[in-house]
C-alpha positions in Angstrom: 39.6 -55.5 -27.6 38.5 -55.7 -31.3 38.2 -52.6 -33.4 34.6 -51.6 -34.2 35.3 -51.9 -37.9 36.4 -55.5 -37.6 33.3 -56.4 -35.5 31.0 -54.8 -38.0 32.6 -56.5 -41.0 32.5 -59.9 -39.4 28.9 -59.4 -38.4 28.0 -58.5 -42.0 29.8 -61.5 -43.4 28.0 -63.9 -41.0 24.7 -62.3 -42.0 25.4 -63.0 -45.7 26.1 -66.7 -44.9 23.0 -67.1 -42.9 20.8 -65.4 -45.5 22.2 -67.6 -48.3 21.3 -70.8 -46.4 17.8 -69.6 -45.5 17.1 -68.3 -49.0 18.1 -71.6 -50.5 15.8 -73.6 -48.1 12.8 -71.3 -48.6 13.2 -71.2 -52.4 13.2 -75.0 -52.5 10.3 -75.4 -50.2 8.3 -72.6 -52.0 8.8 -74.2 -55.4 7.8 -77.6 -54.1 4.7 -76.3 -52.3 3.7 -73.5 -54.5 3.3 -71.2 -51.5 3.4 -67.5 -52.4 4.3 -66.6 -48.8 7.3 -68.9 -48.9 8.4 -67.7 -52.3 8.0 -64.1 -51.1 10.2 -65.0 -48.1 12.7 -66.6 -50.4 12.7 -63.5 -52.7 13.1 -61.3 -49.6 16.1 -63.3 -48.5 17.7 -63.3 -52.0 17.3 -59.5 -52.2 18.7 -59.3 -48.6 21.8 -61.1 -49.7 22.5 -58.6 -52.4 21.8 -55.7 -50.0 23.9 -57.2 -47.3 26.8 -57.6 -49.7 26.4 -53.9 -50.5 26.2 -53.1 -46.8 29.5 -55.0 -46.3 31.2 -52.9 -49.0 29.6 -49.8 -47.5 31.1 -50.6 -44.1 34.5 -51.1 -45.6 34.3 -47.7 -47.3 32.8 -46.0 -44.2 35.8 -47.1 -42.2 38.2 -45.2 -44.4 39.8 -42.2 -42.7 39.0 -38.7 -43.7 40.7 -37.3 -46.7 40.9 -34.1 -48.7 37.7 -34.8 -50.5 35.8 -36.2 -47.5 37.1 -34.2 -44.6 34.4 -35.5 -42.2 35.1 -39.1 -43.2 33.0 -41.6 -45.2 30.4 -42.6 -42.5 27.5 -41.4 -44.7 28.1 -44.3 -47.0 26.5 -46.6 -44.4 23.4 -44.5 -44.5 23.4 -44.6 -48.3 23.4 -48.4 -48.1 20.5 -48.4 -45.6 18.6 -46.1 -48.0 19.0 -48.5 -50.9 17.8 -51.3 -48.6 14.8 -49.2 -47.8 13.9 -48.9 -51.5 14.3 -52.7 -51.9 11.9 -53.4 -49.0 9.2 -51.1 -50.5 9.6 -52.6 -53.9 9.3 -56.1 -52.6 6.2 -55.3 -50.6 4.5 -53.8 -53.7 5.3 -57.0 -55.7 4.0 -59.3 -53.0 0.8 -57.4 -52.6 0.2 -57.4 -56.4 0.8 -61.2 -56.6 -1.4 -61.9 -53.5 -4.3 -59.9 -54.9 -3.9 -61.7 -58.2 -4.1 -65.1 -56.5 -7.1 -64.1 -54.5 -9.0 -62.7 -57.4 -8.2 -65.6 -59.8 -8.5 -68.2 -57.0 -5.1 -69.6 -58.1 -4.4 -70.9 -54.6 -3.0 -74.4 -55.4 -0.7 -74.8 -52.4 0.6 -78.1 -51.1 2.2 -77.8 -47.7 4.9 -80.3 -46.9 7.0 -81.2 -43.9 9.9 -79.4 -45.6 7.9 -76.2 -45.8 7.0 -76.3 -42.1 10.6 -77.3 -41.2 12.2 -74.5 -43.2 10.0 -71.8 -41.7 10.4 -73.0 -38.1 14.2 -73.1 -38.5 14.1 -69.7 -40.2 12.2 -68.2 -37.3 14.7 -69.5 -34.8 17.8 -68.5 -36.8 16.4 -65.1 -37.6 15.6 -64.5 -33.9 19.2 -65.3 -33.0 20.6 -63.1 -35.8 18.3 -60.2 -35.0 19.4 -60.2 -31.3 23.1 -60.4 -32.2 23.0 -57.8 -34.9 20.9 -55.4 -32.9 23.4 -55.6 -30.1 26.4 -55.0 -32.3 24.7 -52.2 -34.2 23.9 -50.4 -30.9 27.5 -50.9 -29.7 29.1 -49.7 -32.9 26.5 -47.2 -34.0 26.4 -48.8 -37.4 23.6 -47.7 -39.7 24.1 -50.6 -42.1 24.0 -53.3 -39.4 21.0 -51.6 -37.8 19.3 -52.0 -41.2 20.4 -55.6 -41.4 19.0 -56.3 -37.9 15.7 -54.7 -38.9 15.6 -57.0 -41.9 16.0 -60.1 -39.8 13.2 -58.8 -37.5 10.9 -58.4 -40.6 12.0 -61.9 -41.7 10.8 -63.3 -38.3 7.3 -61.8 -38.6 7.2 -62.7 -42.3 8.1 -66.3 -41.6 5.5 -66.4 -38.9 2.9 -65.1 -41.2 3.9 -67.7 -43.9 3.8 -70.4 -41.3 0.3 -69.3 -40.2 -0.8 -69.3 -43.9 0.5 -72.9 -44.5 -1.3 -74.0 -41.3 -4.5 -72.5 -42.7 -4.1 -74.2 -46.0 -3.4 -77.5 -44.2 -6.7 -77.2 -42.4 -8.7 -76.5 -45.6 -8.4 -72.7 -46.2 -6.5 -72.4 -49.5 -6.7 -68.6 -49.5 -4.7 -68.5 -46.2 -1.4 -68.6 -48.1 -2.2 -65.4 -50.2 -3.5 -63.6 -47.1 -0.4 -64.6 -45.2 1.6 -63.1 -48.2 -0.3 -59.8 -47.7 0.7 -59.9 -44.0 4.3 -60.4 -45.0 4.1 -57.5 -47.5 2.5 -55.2 -44.8 5.2 -55.9 -42.3 8.0 -55.4 -44.9 6.5 -52.1 -45.8 6.4 -51.0 -42.1 10.0 -52.1 -41.6 10.9 -50.2 -44.7 9.2 -47.0 -43.5 10.9 -47.2 -40.1 14.3 -47.8 -41.7 13.7 -45.1 -44.3 12.9 -42.5 -41.7 16.0 -43.3 -39.7 18.2 -43.2 -42.8 16.7 -40.0 -44.1 17.3 -38.4 -40.7 21.0 -39.4 -40.9 21.4 -38.2 -44.5 19.7 -34.9 -43.8 21.9 -34.4 -40.6 19.0 -34.5 -38.2 20.3 -34.2 -34.6 20.0 -37.5 -32.6 16.7 -37.3 -30.6 17.2 -35.7 -27.1 20.9 -35.3 -27.5 20.8 -31.5 -28.1 19.0 -30.9 -24.8 21.4 -33.1 -22.9 24.6 -31.5 -24.3 23.1 -28.1 -23.7 22.5 -29.0 -20.0 26.1 -30.4 -19.7 27.6 -27.3 -21.2 25.6 -24.8 -19.1 26.8 -26.6 -15.9 30.5 -25.9 -16.7 31.9 -23.0 -14.5 32.7 -20.0 -16.6 30.0 -20.5 -19.2 27.6 -17.6 -19.2 25.3 -18.7 -22.1 25.2 -20.9 -25.1 25.1 -19.0 -28.4 24.5 -22.0 -30.7 24.6 -25.8 -30.6 24.7 -27.8 -33.8 24.9 -31.6 -33.9 24.7 -34.1 -36.8 25.3 -37.9 -37.0 28.2 -39.3 -38.9 28.0 -43.1 -38.6 29.3 -44.1 -35.2 30.2 -40.5 -34.4 28.2 -37.4 -33.6 29.9 -34.2 -35.0 29.0 -30.8 -33.6 29.8 -27.2 -32.8 29.0 -25.4 -29.5 29.3 -21.6 -29.2 29.6 -20.4 -25.6 29.7 -16.9 -24.1 32.4 -16.2 -21.4 33.2 -13.1 -19.4 35.4 -10.8 -21.5 37.6 -9.9 -18.5 39.0 -13.4 -18.3 42.5 -14.0 -19.5 43.0 -16.1 -22.7 44.4 -19.0 -20.7 41.3 -19.2 -18.6 39.0 -19.0 -21.6 41.0 -21.9 -23.2 40.6 -23.9 -20.0 36.8 -23.3 -20.0 36.6 -24.6 -23.6 38.6 -27.7 -22.6 36.4 -28.2 -19.6 33.3 -28.1 -21.8 34.8 -30.6 -24.3 35.8 -33.0 -21.5 32.4 -32.8 -19.8 30.6 -33.7 -23.0 33.2 -36.4 -23.8 32.6 -38.0 -20.4 28.9 -38.6 -21.0 29.1 -39.0 -24.8 32.5 -40.3 -25.9 31.2 -40.8 -29.5 30.7 -37.0 -29.8 33.4 -34.9 -31.5 32.5 -31.3 -30.6 34.3 -28.1 -31.6 34.0 -25.3 -29.0 33.9 -21.6 -29.9 34.0 -18.9 -27.2 32.6 -15.3 -27.5 33.6 -12.7 -24.8 30.7 -10.7 -23.5 30.4 -7.8 -21.0 28.8 -8.6 -17.7 26.4 -6.2 -16.0 28.5 -6.2 -12.9 31.7 -5.0 -14.5 33.2 -2.0 -12.9 34.5 1.0 -14.8 38.0 0.1 -13.6 37.7 -3.4 -15.0 36.5 -2.1 -18.3 39.4 0.4 -18.6 42.0 -2.1 -17.7 40.6 -4.6 -20.3 40.7 -2.0 -23.0 44.3 -1.2 -22.2 45.2 -4.9 -22.1 43.7 -5.3 -25.6 45.8 -2.5 -26.9 48.9 -3.8 -25.1 49.4 -0.5 -23.3 50.3 -1.0 -19.6 48.5 1.5 -17.3 48.5 2.2 -13.6 47.2 4.7 -11.1 43.8 4.5 -12.6 41.4 7.0 -11.0 37.7 6.9 -11.6 35.5 9.8 -10.4 31.9 10.9 -10.8 31.7 14.6 -10.9 28.3 16.3 -11.4 26.9 13.1 -12.9 29.8 12.8 -15.3 32.4 10.1 -15.2 36.0 11.2 -15.2 38.8 8.7 -15.8 42.5 9.3 -15.4 45.5 7.0 -15.7 49.2 6.7 -16.3 50.2 5.0 -19.5 53.6 3.3 -19.8 55.1 4.0 -23.2 58.5 3.0 -24.5 60.9 5.7 -23.3 62.8 5.7 -26.6 59.7 6.2 -28.8 59.1 9.5 -30.6 56.5 11.6 -28.7 54.3 12.0 -31.7 53.9 8.3 -32.1 53.4 7.7 -28.4 50.7 10.4 -28.4 48.9 8.6 -31.2 48.9 5.3 -29.1 47.6 7.0 -26.0 45.0 9.0 -27.9 43.8 5.7 -29.5 43.5 4.2 -26.0 41.5 7.3 -24.9 39.2 6.9 -27.9 38.5 3.3 -27.1 37.7 4.2 -23.5 35.1 6.8 -24.6 33.6 4.3 -27.1 33.2 1.8 -24.2 32.0 4.2 -21.5 30.2 6.9 -23.5 31.4 9.9 -25.6 30.5 12.4 -22.8 33.0 11.0 -20.3 36.2 12.8 -19.4 39.4 10.9 -20.1 42.9 12.2 -19.1 46.1 10.3 -19.5 49.7 10.9 -18.4 52.6 9.2 -20.3 55.4 7.7 -18.4 58.5 6.2 -20.0 58.6 2.5 -19.9 62.2 1.2 -20.2 62.1 -2.6 -20.5 65.7 -3.6 -20.3 67.6 -6.8 -20.0 70.7 -5.9 -18.1 73.6 -8.2 -17.7 74.9 -8.1 -14.2 76.6 -10.0 -11.3 76.4 -9.9 -7.6 78.0 -6.8 -6.0 80.8 -7.3 -3.5 79.7 -8.3 0.0 80.8 -5.1 1.5 78.5 -3.1 -0.8 75.6 -5.5 -0.1 76.2 -5.3 3.7 76.3 -1.5 3.6 73.1 -1.2 1.6 71.3 -3.8 3.8 72.3 -1.8 7.0 71.1 1.4 5.5 67.7 -0.2 4.6 67.3 -1.6 8.1 68.1 1.8 9.6 65.7 3.7 7.3 63.0 1.1 7.9 63.3 1.7 11.7 62.8 5.4 11.0 59.5 4.8 9.3 58.1 3.0 12.3 56.0 0.8 10.0 58.5 -1.4 8.1 60.6 -4.0 10.0 62.9 -6.9 9.5 64.5 -6.0 6.2 66.0 -9.3 5.0 67.1 -11.2 1.9 68.8 -8.2 0.5 70.4 -8.8 -3.0 72.6 -6.2 -4.8 73.7 -6.7 -8.5 76.0 -4.5 -10.5 74.9 -3.7 -14.0 76.2 -1.4 -16.7 73.4 1.0 -15.8 74.1 1.0 -12.0 73.0 -1.1 -9.0 69.8 -3.1 -8.9 68.6 -3.9 -5.3 66.0 -6.4 -4.2 64.9 -6.9 -0.6 62.1 -8.3 1.6 60.6 -6.8 4.7 57.6 -7.2 7.1 54.6 -4.9 7.7 51.4 -5.0 9.7 48.9 -7.3 7.8 46.0 -5.0 8.8 47.5 -2.1 6.7 45.9 -1.5 3.3 47.7 -2.2 0.1 47.9 1.6 -0.6 49.5 2.3 2.8 52.1 -0.4 2.4 52.9 0.8 -1.1 53.4 4.3 0.1 55.7 3.3 3.0 57.8 0.9 0.9 58.1 3.6 -1.8 59.3 6.0 0.8 61.9 3.5 1.9 63.0 3.0 -1.7 63.5 6.7 -2.2 65.5 7.1 1.0 67.8 4.2 -0.1 68.3 5.8 -3.5 69.1 9.1 -1.8 71.7 7.3 0.3 73.2 5.5 -2.6 72.8 7.4 -5.9 74.3 4.4 -7.8 71.0 2.5 -7.3 69.1 2.7 -10.5 66.3 0.2 -9.5 65.1 -1.0 -6.2 62.3 -3.5 -5.6 60.9 -4.0 -2.1 58.7 -7.0 -1.4 56.5 -6.5 1.7 55.3 -9.6 3.7 52.7 -9.6 6.5 54.2 -9.9 9.9 53.3 -13.3 11.5 51.5 -13.2 14.8 
């Protein structure tokens, strides 16, 4: 499949060749017949050749990749070429109107239609129609401002040639002023085409958002799960691309990985419908009305990188009381640790209100990487048997299995699995497993860490 840049460049070159042939034919026929309408058409085509050459150069420049000086690329060069063509169309229209009025007022209407005049105009209408259709199709497919301007020029040539043909027919049937009146019609349509092209080009140069695209992208973004609201949406055309920024609001309780996924989902959803859009997504965390006090406290602790547990939230006489255990590096000086926890308490008060009661308890956190190896089988068997016996004593825990015992420089580390009634609450299961762990450590003082994983008993 051909690259868009190659398609646009080839289309521009073909347009130049067609305009050269038509301009030559119209100029010859106009000079022989003295028709202002034909000469105006020839001048229009000659000017178009120069403009199309400029458009070709503009397309070559616009296809250059972004660089340090043009970080959004060079696509605006195409719009600049279209703006110059707009100025030419208006200038040509003014000249034709002035000449037509001069001929009508001075009655200088000596026009001699010939077979060549009629033939050139008929061929021009056919060729211009084919070129307009082809260029319009390519311009829409490649989003080329310059080729769109070229297609509009061919459309104006069709109507202008039709007006000129009508003028020559009028002259042929004894109405010499018909040629000048036809020239006025040509000028009028050229001016209309110039206005339409100018409005489109100015919109591009002033970064006007493509009509209707803002609402469509807003709807697509709002439909992505996790997006609470849209803070801002900015779009601007850049040749074949649409560049933009979308700011979304997301729940602040979400982890960073989930926020990143939401941003990617928004970008993918927009890209599916509008592959030409290059959108940057920014996310802003916001507090939801249905956040619980527990969620808010845990979020504050996570932001400060302070692990907390046993969070208790109470309402006493209309006043909120929050308590929690904060896990602090056991080797840290107490003064420094107290500053960290006090900062956490301050943040909780700022979030929930200065009149709330916040109490914290510091526990030593000893993150250690212990080298170890599997304990001898006889030790593992002895500990496994003790765990099974103690589990039976609880009357709640059963089927202790997958017992692993590792020897480390600090002592024994034990891991095991067990089964419990699935109808029990998390708190009840935790308390019973914790009791079992303590009993095992009482039986084997060498155990420095024991982790019990409770699984629901299958029916």
